[in-house]
PQR file with spaces between the fields and no chain letter, atoms N, CA, C, O and H, PARSE charges and radii, in Angstrom:
ATOM       1  N    MET     1      34.827   46.955   90.213 -0.4000 1.5000
ATOM       2  CA   MET     1      35.492   45.720   89.903 -0.0000 2.0000
ATOM       3  C    MET     1      36.627   45.528   90.896  0.5500 1.7000
ATOM       4  O    MET     1      37.361   46.471   91.191 -0.5500 1.4000
ATOM       5  N    VAL     2      36.771   44.351   91.398 -0.4000 1.5000
ATOM       6  CA   VAL     2      37.844   44.028   92.323 -0.0000 2.0000
ATOM       7  C    VAL     2      38.730   42.980   91.661  0.5500 1.7000
ATOM       8  O    VAL     2      38.251   41.972   91.142 -0.5500 1.4000
ATOM       9  H    VAL     2      36.174   43.585   91.158  0.4000 1.0000
ATOM      10  N    LEU     3      40.016   43.241   91.693 -0.4000 1.5000
ATOM      11  CA   LEU     3      40.981   42.325   91.093 -0.0000 2.0000
ATOM      12  C    LEU     3      42.049   42.021   92.131  0.5500 1.7000
ATOM      13  O    LEU     3      42.623   42.938   92.720 -0.5500 1.4000
ATOM      14  H    LEU     3      40.405   44.060   92.114  0.4000 1.0000
ATOM      15  N    GLU     4      42.313   40.770   92.354 -0.4000 1.5000
ATOM      16  CA   GLU     4      43.353   40.360   93.296 -0.0000 2.0000
ATOM      17  C    GLU     4      44.677   40.257   92.537  0.5500 1.7000
ATOM      18  O    GLU     4      44.816   39.451   91.617 -0.5500 1.4000
ATOM      19  H    GLU     4      41.847   40.026   91.876  0.4000 1.0000
ATOM      20  N    LEU     5      45.645   41.082   92.934 -0.4000 1.5000
ATOM      21  CA   LEU     5      46.962   41.041   92.317 -0.0000 2.0000
ATOM      22  C    LEU     5      47.851   40.078   93.091  0.5500 1.7000
ATOM      23  O    LEU     5      47.744   39.959   94.311 -0.5500 1.4000
ATOM      24  H    LEU     5      45.532   41.737   93.681  0.4000 1.0000
ATOM      25  N    SER     6      48.721   39.401   92.372 -0.4000 1.5000
ATOM      26  CA   SER     6      49.662   38.502   93.049 -0.0000 2.0000
ATOM      27  C    SER     6      50.675   39.334   93.828  0.5500 1.7000
ATOM      28  O    SER     6      50.862   40.515   93.539 -0.5500 1.4000
ATOM      29  H    SER     6      48.807   39.498   91.380  0.4000 1.0000
ATOM      30  N    GLU     7      51.319   38.730   94.803 -0.4000 1.5000
ATOM      31  CA   GLU     7      52.330   39.439   95.601 -0.0000 2.0000
ATOM      32  C    GLU     7      53.493   39.915   94.727  0.5500 1.7000
ATOM      33  O    GLU     7      54.068   40.971   94.990 -0.5500 1.4000
ATOM      34  H    GLU     7      51.166   37.770   95.038  0.4000 1.0000
ATOM      35  N    ASP     8      53.844   39.146   93.689 -0.4000 1.5000
ATOM      36  CA   ASP     8      54.919   39.555   92.776 -0.0000 2.0000
ATOM      37  C    ASP     8      54.557   40.860   92.068  0.5500 1.7000
ATOM      38  O    ASP     8      55.384   41.765   91.960 -0.5500 1.4000
ATOM      39  H    ASP     8      53.377   38.289   93.475  0.4000 1.0000
ATOM      40  N    VAL     9      53.332   40.947   91.593 -0.4000 1.5000
ATOM      41  CA   VAL     9      52.886   42.159   90.895 -0.0000 2.0000
ATOM      42  C    VAL     9      52.845   43.333   91.867  0.5500 1.7000
ATOM      43  O    VAL     9      53.278   44.435   91.530 -0.5500 1.4000
ATOM      44  H    VAL     9      52.661   40.212   91.681  0.4000 1.0000
ATOM      45  N    LYS    10      52.328   43.102   93.071 -0.4000 1.5000
ATOM      46  CA   LYS    10      52.276   44.174   94.073 -0.0000 2.0000
ATOM      47  C    LYS    10      53.674   44.690   94.394  0.5500 1.7000
ATOM      48  O    LYS    10      53.884   45.899   94.483 -0.5500 1.4000
ATOM      49  H    LYS    10      51.976   42.207   93.345  0.4000 1.0000
ATOM      50  N    GLU    11      54.622   43.788   94.567 -0.4000 1.5000
ATOM      51  CA   GLU    11      55.989   44.182   94.886 -0.0000 2.0000
ATOM      52  C    GLU    11      56.611   44.974   93.740  0.5500 1.7000
ATOM      53  O    GLU    11      57.320   45.954   93.971 -0.5500 1.4000
ATOM      54  H    GLU    11      54.451   42.805   94.494  0.4000 1.0000
ATOM      55  N    THR    12      56.346   44.551   92.506 -0.4000 1.5000
ATOM      56  CA   THR    12      56.859   45.278   91.341 -0.0000 2.0000
ATOM      57  C    THR    12      56.306   46.691   91.310  0.5500 1.7000
ATOM      58  O    THR    12      57.044   47.640   91.045 -0.5500 1.4000
ATOM      59  H    THR    12      55.770   43.755   92.318  0.4000 1.0000
ATOM      60  N    LEU    13      55.019   46.841   91.577 -0.4000 1.5000
ATOM      61  CA   LEU    13      54.415   48.170   91.613 -0.0000 2.0000
ATOM      62  C    LEU    13      55.005   49.020   92.724  0.5500 1.7000
ATOM      63  O    LEU    13      55.325   50.189   92.508 -0.5500 1.4000
ATOM      64  H    LEU    13      54.420   46.070   91.793  0.4000 1.0000
ATOM      65  N    ARG    14      55.152   48.446   93.913 -0.4000 1.5000
ATOM      66  CA   ARG    14      55.717   49.185   95.053 -0.0000 2.0000
ATOM      67  C    ARG    14      57.149   49.629   94.767  0.5500 1.7000
ATOM      68  O    ARG    14      57.526   50.758   95.084 -0.5500 1.4000
ATOM      69  H    ARG    14      54.892   47.496   94.088  0.4000 1.0000
ATOM      70  N    SER    15      57.949   48.741   94.166 -0.4000 1.5000
ATOM      71  CA   SER    15      59.345   49.091   93.893 -0.0000 2.0000
ATOM      72  C    SER    15      59.455   50.203   92.850  0.5500 1.7000
ATOM      73  O    SER    15      60.457   50.916   92.800 -0.5500 1.4000
ATOM      74  H    SER    15      57.643   47.824   93.909  0.4000 1.0000
ATOM      75  N    ALA    16      58.426   50.347   92.022 -0.4000 1.5000
ATOM      76  CA   ALA    16      58.398   51.436   91.036 -0.0000 2.0000
ATOM      77  C    ALA    16      57.804   52.714   91.625  0.5500 1.7000
ATOM      78  O    ALA    16      57.667   53.723   90.934 -0.5500 1.4000
ATOM      79  H    ALA    16      57.612   49.768   92.063  0.4000 1.0000
ATOM      80  N    GLY    17      57.448   52.657   92.926 -0.4000 1.5000
ATOM      81  CA   GLY    17      56.883   53.835   93.573 -0.0000 2.0000
ATOM      82  C    GLY    17      55.423   54.068   93.234  0.5500 1.7000
ATOM      83  O    GLY    17      54.916   55.184   93.351 -0.5500 1.4000
ATOM      84  H    GLY    17      57.558   51.837   93.488  0.4000 1.0000
ATOM      85  N    VAL    18      54.748   52.999   92.811 -0.4000 1.5000
ATOM      86  CA   VAL    18      53.348   53.093   92.406 -0.0000 2.0000
ATOM      87  C    VAL    18      52.490   52.342   93.416  0.5500 1.7000
ATOM      88  O    VAL    18      52.910   51.323   93.965 -0.5500 1.4000
ATOM      89  H    VAL    18      55.160   52.093   92.716  0.4000 1.0000
ATOM      90  N    SER    19      51.301   52.846   93.651 -0.4000 1.5000
ATOM      91  CA   SER    19      50.386   52.180   94.563 -0.0000 2.0000
ATOM      92  C    SER    19      49.970   50.828   94.004  0.5500 1.7000
ATOM      93  O    SER    19      49.828   50.668   92.792 -0.5500 1.4000
ATOM      94  H    SER    19      50.960   53.673   93.204  0.4000 1.0000
ATOM      95  N    ASP    20      49.773   49.851   94.892 -0.4000 1.5000
ATOM      96  CA   ASP    20      49.299   48.552   94.429 -0.0000 2.0000
ATOM      97  C    ASP    20      47.771   48.494   94.427  0.5500 1.7000
ATOM      98  O    ASP    20      47.187   47.423   94.260 -0.5500 1.4000
ATOM      99  H    ASP    20      49.888   49.981   95.877  0.4000 1.0000
ATOM     100  N    SER    21      47.136   49.633   94.609 -0.4000 1.5000
ATOM     101  CA   SER    21      45.674   49.749   94.482 -0.0000 2.0000
ATOM     102  C    SER    21      45.378   50.535   93.212  0.5500 1.7000
ATOM     103  O    SER    21      45.892   51.639   93.027 -0.5500 1.4000
ATOM     104  H    SER    21      47.610   50.503   94.744  0.4000 1.0000
ATOM     105  N    VAL    22      44.568   49.983   92.355 -0.4000 1.5000
ATOM     106  CA   VAL    22      44.262   50.611   91.073 -0.0000 2.0000
ATOM     107  C    VAL    22      42.752   50.714   90.925  0.5500 1.7000
ATOM     108  O    VAL    22      42.019   49.776   91.237 -0.5500 1.4000
ATOM     109  H    VAL    22      44.151   49.086   92.504  0.4000 1.0000
ATOM     110  N    ILE    23      42.299   51.859   90.448 -0.4000 1.5000
ATOM     111  CA   ILE    23      40.878   52.043   90.179 -0.0000 2.0000
ATOM     112  C    ILE    23      40.699   52.154   88.671  0.5500 1.7000
ATOM     113  O    ILE    23      41.319   53.001   88.028 -0.5500 1.4000
ATOM     114  H    ILE    23      42.895   52.621   90.194  0.4000 1.0000
ATOM     115  N    ILE    24      39.856   51.302   88.112 -0.4000 1.5000
ATOM     116  CA   ILE    24      39.579   51.310   86.681 -0.0000 2.0000
ATOM     117  C    ILE    24      38.116   51.650   86.503  0.5500 1.7000
ATOM     118  O    ILE    24      37.250   51.011   87.100 -0.5500 1.4000
ATOM     119  H    ILE    24      39.353   50.613   88.635  0.4000 1.0000
ATOM     120  N    GLY    25      37.834   52.645   85.692 -0.4000 1.5000
ATOM     121  CA   GLY    25      36.466   53.071   85.467 -0.0000 2.0000
ATOM     122  C    GLY    25      35.720   52.150   84.510  0.5500 1.7000
ATOM     123  O    GLY    25      36.326   51.407   83.739 -0.5500 1.4000
ATOM     124  H    GLY    25      38.537   53.164   85.206  0.4000 1.0000
ATOM     125  N    LEU    26      34.409   52.215   84.575 -0.4000 1.5000
ATOM     126  CA   LEU    26      33.569   51.390   83.718 -0.0000 2.0000
ATOM     127  C    LEU    26      33.812   51.681   82.241  0.5500 1.7000
ATOM     128  O    LEU    26      33.758   50.769   81.416 -0.5500 1.4000
ATOM     129  H    LEU    26      33.917   52.819   85.202  0.4000 1.0000
ATOM     130  N    THR    27      34.078   52.938   81.901 -0.4000 1.5000
ATOM     131  CA   THR    27      34.348   53.288   80.506 -0.0000 2.0000
ATOM     132  C    THR    27      35.586   52.561   79.997  0.5500 1.7000
ATOM     133  O    THR    27      35.608   52.107   78.853 -0.5500 1.4000
ATOM     134  H    THR    27      34.122   53.679   82.571  0.4000 1.0000
ATOM     135  N    THR    28      36.608   52.448   80.825 -0.4000 1.5000
ATOM     136  CA   THR    28      37.830   51.745   80.439 -0.0000 2.0000
ATOM     137  C    THR    28      37.562   50.262   80.250  0.5500 1.7000
ATOM     138  O    THR    28      38.066   49.647   79.310 -0.5500 1.4000
ATOM     139  H    THR    28      36.590   52.817   81.755  0.4000 1.0000
ATOM     140  N    ILE    29      36.774   49.694   81.139 -0.4000 1.5000
ATOM     141  CA   ILE    29      36.428   48.276   81.025 -0.0000 2.0000
ATOM     142  C    ILE    29      35.655   48.024   79.733  0.5500 1.7000
ATOM     143  O    ILE    29      35.917   47.053   79.023 -0.5500 1.4000
ATOM     144  H    ILE    29      36.365   50.194   81.903  0.4000 1.0000
ATOM     145  N    GLU    30      34.701   48.905   79.433 -0.4000 1.5000
ATOM     146  CA   GLU    30      33.920   48.753   78.201 -0.0000 2.0000
ATOM     147  C    GLU    30      34.784   48.955   76.964  0.5500 1.7000
ATOM     148  O    GLU    30      34.592   48.276   75.955 -0.5500 1.4000
ATOM     149  H    GLU    30      34.488   49.694   80.009  0.4000 1.0000
ATOM     150  N    ALA    31      35.732   49.882   77.034 -0.4000 1.5000
ATOM     151  CA   ALA    31      36.627   50.114   75.893 -0.0000 2.0000
ATOM     152  C    ALA    31      37.499   48.889   75.615  0.5500 1.7000
ATOM     153  O    ALA    31      37.951   48.686   74.488 -0.5500 1.4000
ATOM     154  H    ALA    31      35.888   50.434   77.853  0.4000 1.0000
ATOM     155  N    ALA    32      37.729   48.086   76.630 -0.4000 1.5000
ATOM     156  CA   ALA    32      38.499   46.854   76.464 -0.0000 2.0000
ATOM     157  C    ALA    32      37.637   45.712   75.934  0.5500 1.7000
ATOM     158  O    ALA    32      38.110   44.585   75.786 -0.5500 1.4000
ATOM     159  H    ALA    32      37.362   48.251   77.545  0.4000 1.0000
ATOM     160  N    GLY    33      36.365   46.012   75.648 -0.4000 1.5000
ATOM     161  CA   GLY    33      35.479   44.994   75.088 -0.0000 2.0000
ATOM     162  C    GLY    33      34.875   44.083   76.142  0.5500 1.7000
ATOM     163  O    GLY    33      34.505   42.947   75.846 -0.5500 1.4000
ATOM     164  H    GLY    33      35.981   46.927   75.768  0.4000 1.0000
ATOM     165  N    LEU    34      34.772   44.578   77.376 -0.4000 1.5000
ATOM     166  CA   LEU    34      34.202   43.793   78.461 -0.0000 2.0000
ATOM     167  C    LEU    34      33.014   44.530   79.064  0.5500 1.7000
ATOM     168  O    LEU    34      32.956   45.759   79.034 -0.5500 1.4000
ATOM     169  H    LEU    34      35.072   45.501   77.617  0.4000 1.0000
ATOM     170  N    ILE    35      32.079   43.780   79.605 -0.4000 1.5000
ATOM     171  CA   ILE    35      30.973   44.376   80.345 -0.0000 2.0000
ATOM     172  C    ILE    35      30.775   43.583   81.630  0.5500 1.7000
ATOM     173  O    ILE    35      30.961   42.366   81.650 -0.5500 1.4000
ATOM     174  H    ILE    35      32.126   42.782   79.629  0.4000 1.0000
ATOM     175  N    PRO    36      30.397   44.273   82.699 -0.5600 1.5000
ATOM     176  CA   PRO    36      30.120   43.539   83.925  0.2800 2.0000
ATOM     177  C    PRO    36      28.796   42.792   83.810  0.5500 1.7000
ATOM     178  O    PRO    36      27.783   43.380   83.432 -0.5500 1.4000
ATOM     179  N    ASP    37      28.798   41.518   84.128 -0.4000 1.5000
ATOM     180  CA   ASP    37      27.578   40.707   84.121 -0.0000 2.0000
ATOM     181  C    ASP    37      27.059   40.680   85.555  0.5500 1.7000
ATOM     182  O    ASP    37      27.616   39.988   86.407 -0.5500 1.4000
ATOM     183  H    ASP    37      29.621   41.040   84.435  0.4000 1.0000
ATOM     184  N    VAL    38      25.993   41.430   85.821 -0.4000 1.5000
ATOM     185  CA   VAL    38      25.494   41.560   87.187 -0.0000 2.0000
ATOM     186  C    VAL    38      24.867   40.274   87.708  0.5500 1.7000
ATOM     187  O    VAL    38      24.688   40.120   88.916 -0.5500 1.4000
ATOM     188  H    VAL    38      25.540   41.992   85.129  0.4000 1.0000
ATOM     189  N    THR    39      24.534   39.357   86.817 -0.4000 1.5000
ATOM     190  CA   THR    39      23.938   38.098   87.278 -0.0000 2.0000
ATOM     191  C    THR    39      24.987   37.125   87.814  0.5500 1.7000
ATOM     192  O    THR    39      24.687   36.293   88.670 -0.5500 1.4000
ATOM     193  H    THR    39      24.679   39.483   85.836  0.4000 1.0000
ATOM     194  N    THR    40      26.232   37.232   87.303 -0.4000 1.5000
ATOM     195  CA   THR    40      27.292   36.327   87.745 -0.0000 2.0000
ATOM     196  C    THR    40      28.368   37.023   88.570  0.5500 1.7000
ATOM     197  O    THR    40      29.145   36.371   89.268 -0.5500 1.4000
ATOM     198  H    THR    40      26.476   37.907   86.607  0.4000 1.0000
ATOM     199  N    GLY    41      28.411   38.357   88.486 -0.4000 1.5000
ATOM     200  CA   GLY    41      29.457   39.101   89.188 -0.0000 2.0000
ATOM     201  C    GLY    41      30.796   39.036   88.487  0.5500 1.7000
ATOM     202  O    GLY    41      31.824   39.325   89.100 -0.5500 1.4000
ATOM     203  H    GLY    41      27.780   38.887   87.919  0.4000 1.0000
ATOM     204  N    LYS    42      30.810   38.660   87.206 -0.4000 1.5000
ATOM     205  CA   LYS    42      32.054   38.541   86.449 -0.0000 2.0000
ATOM     206  C    LYS    42      32.003   39.431   85.216  0.5500 1.7000
ATOM     207  O    LYS    42      30.942   39.926   84.835 -0.5500 1.4000
ATOM     208  H    LYS    42      29.975   38.425   86.708  0.4000 1.0000
ATOM     209  N    LEU    43      33.167   39.626   84.597 -0.4000 1.5000
ATOM     210  CA   LEU    43      33.220   40.371   83.349 -0.0000 2.0000
ATOM     211  C    LEU    43      32.944   39.422   82.189  0.5500 1.7000
ATOM     212  O    LEU    43      33.354   38.261   82.196 -0.5500 1.4000
ATOM     213  H    LEU    43      34.028   39.224   84.907  0.4000 1.0000
ATOM     214  N    ARG    44      32.239   39.950   81.197 -0.4000 1.5000
ATOM     215  CA   ARG    44      31.908   39.151   80.018 -0.0000 2.0000
ATOM     216  C    ARG    44      32.460   39.858   78.786  0.5500 1.7000
ATOM     217  O    ARG    44      32.299   41.070   78.639 -0.5500 1.4000
ATOM     218  H    ARG    44      31.906   40.893   81.192  0.4000 1.0000
ATOM     219  N    LYS    45      33.109   39.106   77.902 -0.4000 1.5000
ATOM     220  CA   LYS    45      33.668   39.644   76.664 -0.0000 2.0000
ATOM     221  C    LYS    45      32.544   39.977   75.695  0.5500 1.7000
ATOM     222  O    LYS    45      31.609   39.193   75.530 -0.5500 1.4000
ATOM     223  H    LYS    45      33.240   38.122   78.021  0.4000 1.0000
ATOM     224  N    THR    46      32.630   41.126   75.061 -0.4000 1.5000
ATOM     225  CA   THR    46      31.625   41.537   74.083 -0.0000 2.0000
ATOM     226  C    THR    46      32.302   41.930   72.779  0.5500 1.7000
ATOM     227  O    THR    46      33.516   42.123   72.720 -0.5500 1.4000
ATOM     228  H    THR    46      33.389   41.763   75.195  0.4000 1.0000
ATOM     229  N    GLU    47      31.498   42.044   71.747 -0.4000 1.5000
ATOM     230  CA   GLU    47      32.003   42.521   70.472 -0.0000 2.0000
ATOM     231  C    GLU    47      32.170   44.029   70.563  0.5500 1.7000
ATOM     232  O    GLU    47      31.305   44.718   71.104 -0.5500 1.4000
ATOM     233  H    GLU    47      30.511   41.888   71.795  0.4000 1.0000
ATOM     234  N    THR    48      33.278   44.548   70.036 -0.4000 1.5000
ATOM     235  CA   THR    48      33.588   45.967   70.162 -0.0000 2.0000
ATOM     236  C    THR    48      33.653   46.609   68.791  0.5500 1.7000
ATOM     237  O    THR    48      34.180   46.026   67.843 -0.5500 1.4000
ATOM     238  H    THR    48      33.981   43.988   69.596  0.4000 1.0000
ATOM     239  N    PHE    49      33.111   47.819   68.692 -0.4000 1.5000
ATOM     240  CA   PHE    49      33.161   48.601   67.462 -0.0000 2.0000
ATOM     241  C    PHE    49      33.844   49.925   67.752  0.5500 1.7000
ATOM     242  O    PHE    49      33.636   50.502   68.819 -0.5500 1.4000
ATOM     243  H    PHE    49      32.683   48.293   69.462  0.4000 1.0000
ATOM     244  N    LEU    50      34.654   50.419   66.827 -0.4000 1.5000
ATOM     245  CA   LEU    50      35.324   51.695   66.994 -0.0000 2.0000
ATOM     246  C    LEU    50      34.832   52.624   65.893  0.5500 1.7000
ATOM     247  O    LEU    50      34.978   52.329   64.707 -0.5500 1.4000
ATOM     248  H    LEU    50      34.823   49.950   65.960  0.4000 1.0000
ATOM     249  N    PHE    51      34.252   53.740   66.292 -0.4000 1.5000
ATOM     250  CA   PHE    51      33.775   54.728   65.348 -0.0000 2.0000
ATOM     251  C    PHE    51      34.688   55.934   65.402  0.5500 1.7000
ATOM     252  O    PHE    51      35.012   56.423   66.484 -0.5500 1.4000
ATOM     253  H    PHE    51      34.133   53.980   67.255  0.4000 1.0000
ATOM     254  N    THR    52      35.104   56.415   64.252 -0.4000 1.5000
ATOM     255  CA   THR    52      35.943   57.616   64.194 -0.0000 2.0000
ATOM     256  C    THR    52      35.295   58.638   63.281  0.5500 1.7000
ATOM     257  O    THR    52      34.509   58.293   62.398 -0.5500 1.4000
ATOM     258  H    THR    52      34.841   56.019   63.373  0.4000 1.0000
ATOM     259  N    THR    53      35.631   59.897   63.501 -0.4000 1.5000
ATOM     260  CA   THR    53      35.131   60.963   62.630 -0.0000 2.0000
ATOM     261  C    THR    53      36.325   61.636   61.976  0.5500 1.7000
ATOM     262  O    THR    53      37.416   61.696   62.543 -0.5500 1.4000
ATOM     263  H    THR    53      36.269   60.178   64.218  0.4000 1.0000
ATOM     264  N    HIS    54      36.102   62.124   60.809 -0.4000 1.5000
ATOM     265  CA   HIS    54      37.204   62.786   60.067 -0.0000 2.0000
ATOM     266  C    HIS    54      36.911   64.238   59.904  0.5500 1.7000
ATOM     267  O    HIS    54      37.708   64.966   59.312 -0.5500 1.4000
ATOM     268  H    HIS    54      35.215   62.076   60.348  0.4000 1.0000
């Protein structure tokens, strides 16, 4: 996934000593309730379920 950050956001990251390049894994994207739509090249919102064990 490629995301264009605004110059303001990049500068804020740089001033905090953080790289303005970020890598987000597919698992993180899916956990946010999004999936990549390969037909459009965009992210699509999906319904999300959370399963827990006790």
